[in-house]
C-alpha positions in Angstrom: 8.4 22.5 4.8 7.7 21.7 1.2 5.5 19.1 -0.5 6.3 18.0 -4.1 4.1 15.7 -6.2 5.8 14.3 -9.2 3.0 12.8 -11.4 5.4 11.4 -13.9 7.3 9.4 -11.2 4.0 8.8 -9.3 5.6 10.0 -6.1 5.2 12.5 -3.3 8.1 14.0 -1.4 7.8 15.9 1.8 10.8 18.1 2.6 11.0 18.8 6.3 14.3 20.7 6.3 16.8 22.0 3.7 19.6 19.9 5.3 21.1 17.4 2.9 20.3 13.7 3.4 23.1 11.5 4.3 21.2 8.2 4.2 17.8 6.8 3.3 15.8 3.9 4.7 12.8 2.2 3.2 10.6 1.9 6.3 7.7 0.2 4.5 7.3 -0.9 0.9 7.5 2.4 -1.2 8.0 4.6 1.9 11.5 6.1 2.1 12.7 8.2 4.9 15.8 10.4 4.4 18.1 11.3 7.4 20.8 13.9 7.9 24.2 13.3 9.5 22.7 13.6 13.0 19.9 11.0 12.1 17.2 13.7 12.0 14.5 13.1 9.5 14.9 15.6 6.6 12.3 14.1 4.1 9.8 11.4 3.4 9.0 10.0 0.0 5.9 8.0 -0.9 6.1 6.0 -4.1 3.1 4.6 -6.1 1.0 7.5 -5.1 -1.8 6.8 -7.6 -2.2 3.3 -6.1 -2.1 4.4 -2.5 -4.5 7.3 -3.0 -6.3 6.8 -6.3 -8.9 9.6 -5.8 -6.4 12.3 -4.7 -6.6 15.5 -6.6 -2.9 16.7 -6.4 -4.0 20.1 -7.7 -6.1 20.6 -4.5 -4.2 19.8 -1.3 -5.4 21.1 2.0 -3.0 21.7 4.9 -4.4 21.9 8.4 -2.6 22.9 11.6 -4.0 21.3 14.7 -4.1 23.8 17.7 -1.9 22.8 20.6 -3.6 21.6 23.7 -3.4 24.2 26.4 
């Protein structure tokens, strides 16, 4: 999994797998989901990042894993 923030494009892209995207769908204004040939999600793009999260510090991103319920 890879997260890319493009400040010039004002966008964030989350890559879930290295499989190439065969189609894209805008599921909400400015939210684009990329799918592979088997219709699995391979990536998610968020446009207008500065308007959606104006206070976000893209230099300090925190990733947290939630433990599985057991």
